[in-house]
N, C-alpha and C positions, 0 to 999 in steps of 0.2 A: 208633831209635823204639820205645817202645812202645806198640799200640795197647787205650787204652783202652776200656770197655763202652760208653761216652757220644758217644766220639768214631762221627763219621756222615761225613766227609772225612777219609782219613791218605792222604798224598801223598810220597813219596821218592826221591827222587833223581830228577827224574824232569826228560828232558831232549825239547826237540825238535831235529830237525835240518833243515834245507829246503837245499834246490838253488837257488841262482841259477842265470837263463837259460835254466830249463828251460820249455815253452812251458805260456803258461795258470798263470804266477807258481805251477808247481809243482805242479798239479791236473792227472791223470790223460789225457788225452783219447781218447775211442774212435773207431777211421782206418778205414779201409780193410786188406786185405791188401798193397797194393804200397803205403802207405804204414806198413805196420811193418817191411816190408822194405826201403823205404828208411831207413827209421830205425834197422833192427838195424845195416848196412852204416857210416852215415853214424858212429854211433858206436861200431864197429868201429875202422878209420882214424882219428878221435878221438884213441882211446885209446891207439893206434901211432906215432901224431906227439907224445902228452904221453909215449912213455916214451921216444924221441928226445930228446927234446928236456931230458929229465930231472927231468919231472914226476911227480907218483904216479900217474899216472894218475886223479885223483875230482875230479872237479867241483867249482868251489869253493862254498862252503857259507857258511850262518850259521846258528848258535844263538839259533831264538827265546825258549827255558829252554833253562840251562843250570846243571844240578843241584837241584832244586829241592824242599825239603821240608816241612813241616808238616802241623798240625793242627788239624781244627776238629772245636765240641763242640758238643751236640742243643742246637739254641736258638740258636746265636751267630751274631752278625750279623755279618760280615768285611769291609770296605771289603777292595776290592784298587785303590791308586792308580800313578800313575809316568808318565813320558811317553811321548807317539807311541811307538812302537816299544818299548815296556819285555815286550813280550811277555806283555800283563794278556789281553787275546781269545784268544790259543791255547792260553793256559792255561784257561780256560769251556771251550774248543772240547774239550780231553786230555780235561777231565770230561765233558764232557756224551760222550763216547764220538764225535764229532764225527772227530776228530782222532787217529790213533795217535800216541803218542810214539814216539820214537829210544829211549830207554832211562829205567831208573825206573818207577813203576807207578801209580797213582792207586786207592785204592778205595772205594766209594762204598756207604755201609749207607741203604739207604730208597730210595723214589720220587722220581724227580731231576725238576724241570721248570726247561726254559732260554727262558733270552729273546735271545739270542745278534741278530747281525745280521738287520736288515728280511724278513721273506719266509721265514726259516728253522724246517723243521717244520714251511712252508705247503705241501701243490700247488698248483701256479697254478691250471690248470685248476678245481679244487672247488670250488664257493660256499661263503661266508662259514662259515654251514649245517655241512657236508659238511666242511671242516676242524676245526669244533669234534670232531665228533664223530669223526673219525680226532687229533689229536692226546688226544683221550681213551682212546683205544685205545691209544694209543703210551705213554702213561705206564698200561696196566692197566688200569682203568676200563671198568667195565660200561657196560651204556649206562644202566640206569637209573640208576644215579651222576650222568653229564652229566644225564640230565633233566633229576633235580631243582636243578642248577645251571644249566641253558641258561636258561634265563629275567634272572638275576645280571650272565654269561655281556655278553648281548645290551642288556639297560640300561647296565651299564657301560662298551661299548665305544662305544654313540651310535652302531650303524649299523645298526640295524635296518631302516634303508629297503631297504637293500644286503645282509642278509644271505643272498640266494638270487643272488644275481651272484659271477660265477665274479674268485678274486682276484686275478686278473691284471690285471681291471681296476680294483684299490683303488690307489690316490695312496699313498704311501710313512708319509702320518699315519695312514688307514682302518689299513694293514697291521700297526703299531706301535698301536695301539687294540684290535686284535683279539686280540692277541698275548698282549700282558699279558692284556688281559681272563682267555682261556685259562689260560693258564701261571696266574695268582694265584689265578682262583675253582677249578680244580681241584684244589687242595690238594694241592698236592706235599709229600713230607718235603723235601725241598731245594731251594732255588729259585738259580738262578743268574742274573743282570744282567745286563749289558753296555749302552754306550751309549747305546743305541735308545733310550732315551726323549729324546735329546734334539731325535729327531724333532720331535714332541708339543710342542702348545702348554704356554703356560703353565701354564694353564687343569687341562689335563692332567697334566703333570706337577705339581701338587699333589694330582693325585687318586691318581694310580700311588703318590706316594711317601704317604700316608695310606694308603691301601690293603697297601703292602710291613710301616708300620707295627703295621697287624691284625693281619698272617700274622707280627712277630715276637710282639706277644701271645699266638697260639693256639702257641707253644714251635716256631716248626719255624726250618728251617736257611737264612741267606740269605748269597750271595755277588754282592757287589755292586761292577761295574767302573764309574767315575763320575769326568769330569773336574771336575763338580761338589765339590769340597769341603766346601762350607754344610752339601751333601744328602747326603753320607760323615757328617758329624758330627752331624747330626742321626737318622741309622739307625742307625750303627754302632758299635758297642760297641770295638772293634778292628780293625787297617786293616796289610797288608802290603803295603810299598815296594815293587815292580820297578825296578830297572832293567839294561838289559845283556840278558835274561834270568834275572839274580838276585835274589833274597829280599834285597833291601839292610836291611828297617827291620822287624819283627814284634812288636807292641806296641798300650798305647794309642793308640784314634784319635788323639784331642787330640794325642799324641806325634809318631806318625809321620805326618799331615796336615802340622805344625810344620818337621818335618825337610823333607817334599817340595819346600813353600814357600818353605823358605831360599833351596833350589835353583833354584827354578824362576822364583823373583822376581830375584834374586842379580846384579843389574846386572852387565857390565861396565868398566873402570876407565876415568874418564873419561867416561866415556856414551856409547861407542861401544856402541850394536847388535850383540853375537855374531853369527856367522853359522847355528846353531843357534836362536838365537829363536824361539823359537811367533810367527809372521808369518802373514796369509792373506790377501787381494787380486788382482787385475789384474798388477802388476806393475809399470803405467803409471812409477808413480814411487816410492823408497823413504828410508823413515828411518831414516835412518844413525846420528845421534845424539839422547840425549834427555839434557837434563838441568834437574834442579832444584835449582834457583837462590833466596838471599833477595833486596828489593830493592834489597842492593850490587851484585848478580849475582854473591856469592860463592857457590862448591857448598855444597851440606848435605844431611844424611841421620837432622838431630833439625828439628822445630820446634815454638817457643813455643807452649804454648795462647795459638790464635789469629793467630795469626802470620799473612801476606799472604805469597805465597812465587810463586816464577814457575816455565813449564815453557817451554823452550826447544831446537827440534828444529830436525834440518840436515837436509835434504828433498834426495836428490837425484832429480830429476826428468828421463825415460828418454825422452818425447815427452811433444810439448804436451798439457797438460791448459786443459779451461775447465770451469766451473762447481763447482768443487771445495771441498768444504768439510769442516776441523780439528777433531779433537777431543780431547775429556783425559775419561778415566776411572777413578776413584778404586774404590779393593776395600776393603775390607778384609783380613786375614790369611786368613778361609777360605773367601776369592772372594766374599766378599755386599760387588755392586756400591751404593755409596751417594750417590757424587753423580758430577757431569757436568755437563762446558761445550762447547758447539762453537760457532764463529767464526758462524756464523748468527743465534744468540741473540739477540733486540729489535732481529730484522730486517738482523742483518752479512749486506753482501751477499757470494758466493761467488769465490773469487778465482779469478785464470788464471796458471800457469806456465805458463812457456817451460821447454825443457830446457833443463839445468843444476843447480846449486848454488845452491840456498834459505834461509837464514837463518829464523823463524817463533817467536814468541814468546805466552803468555800470563799473564796478572796473576791468580789467583786468591785471592778472601778467602772461604775455608770452614773454618766455624769446627769443627774434626774434634776431637774429645775423643782423650784418650791412648789406644792403642794405637799398631799397628803397621802402614803403609800400601801399600799397591801400585800404580802410572799406568800404565794401559794408551793408547796414543796410536793414532790413526786418521789419514787421509786418506780420503774419500769423495766419488764424486760423486754430481751429485743428480739422476740418476737413479735412486742407491739401487747400486749396484755399489761396494763396498769398492776403492778403488785399494792400501791397504794401510793394517795394523791389527795391530798391538804389542802384544802381553801383558809384563806384568813391566814396559816400560821405563823404571820409575823405582825409588825406594823409598824412605820413611821415616816415620818413629819422630814421634808428637806428643807433645810432653813435660807433665808435668802442675805445669808453670808457666808461665809466661808472662813477658816477655820483663824487665819493672821488677822481674819478684816480686812481684806487688801480688795476680795473681791465677790463677786453679788450679780446679780439678774438685777439690771438696770435700766428698767423698762416696766410701766405700771400694768401692764398683762401679760401676761405666763402665754403663747406661743407653744403648744405642744408641751412634749414630757420629759424631751431631754437636750441635751446640748450637744448637736456634731460638731467632734473636730474638724476643724478647718484650718485651709492655709491662704492667707488672702494676700492676692499680686494687688500693689499700691496704685489709685489712678495713673494711669500715662496719656499724656497728646496720643490722639491721630493722626497717620501721615494723612499730608496733602490727598493723596490719594481717594484713601479709606472714609473721609473725611468728606468728599467733593460726592463717593457712592451713596454715603450716609442721607444725602441732602436730596441726591436725584430717586435716591427710592423712598423716604418723605412726601416731594412733590409727589410721584405717581399715584401716591398712597388714597394725597389728598384731591388730588385731580376726580379718579376711580370714584370718592367720596359723594363731593357736588356731584356729578355728571346721576349719579343717584338718586339724590337726595333733588334731582330737577325734576328727573322720570316723573 
């Protein structure tokens, strides 16, 4: 790969191998001399046994990164996407010099700022104020440079009250607020951002995205890891899709995101939820099948414009559950959630479920506009705990034609996701008094505009 003058990140044949089964997940642990001697003896004995068993003497391992190569130009905003375990965070750790690669190399040209796991780069015993100066020093900034940005950092983070409190007492949200404020305001040439923004609330996430857009306008470079495809498409112009430690696709963000979502949201045959589906919850019950059906109980993958449809779930209940609520969330292809329905809507009573298999269905009348959609399904307890949540459990595309062919979305550009129910009053002439008032208001506005222009 030829390195151009404007290239600020150059990665060639980068690989990172982790051994399976080491104490601490492969992180070196300090111990006593007795521990070291015991570990060395155990290791030697293990190698001897493996040799006699016909093994090669190497521990089992996984490749978190496997021959990854790419380059990033100055001012580019690159999204790094992929499923959990694809190698996204490992890549940023290698670029941040936190983790040493097994093979290959990564050249960084410029001052680097990283926002990885919560608390990375902070000393827990130091206060928020002290950590701001510590991070600035790590970035190679002088104290005077940090002083000029200090007030902006504190204002953005919103933690002025706790500025002189040791950060070990901070909540995860406070950690992220301060960490992002420091990373963004100390103006590194290259900013690496991992999925830590998910810890903050919606308002703070919006604030962070706005700040990153401001950083982009200043010509700086960002590598952005996220599972929020809407944020990736909103911020990035290019994306890398990782899978099993390899770069599967590298190209324009819309194309790469669409390829990722095509795989992520693809349901299995017959609506059976696959074993590797993205899901979360206590596991007291499992949603095993999700089917999207028309009113005649026929499976559908395409819906006519305005067509009602049903979602039927098959549940395996493992322990008795009281006060359970079912839910469905419709999302666009970029992950933006556009509609939802819950069994508790309009005063619906919670369900009680005994161990065994159960069927559950809901009919939805959602006037979705022509686009592809995916559906997440959930079971939740009324005490706030999720029992089972399955993302991309079903999908469908809405056609730009009604079943009878008499209706459709008549505009070339689709605005939004849902056609709102509405009742329009036809145009009617204003009476003389209303018309005269409008003319007077317009004349006053024009006069003020001309006055400002002449000023």
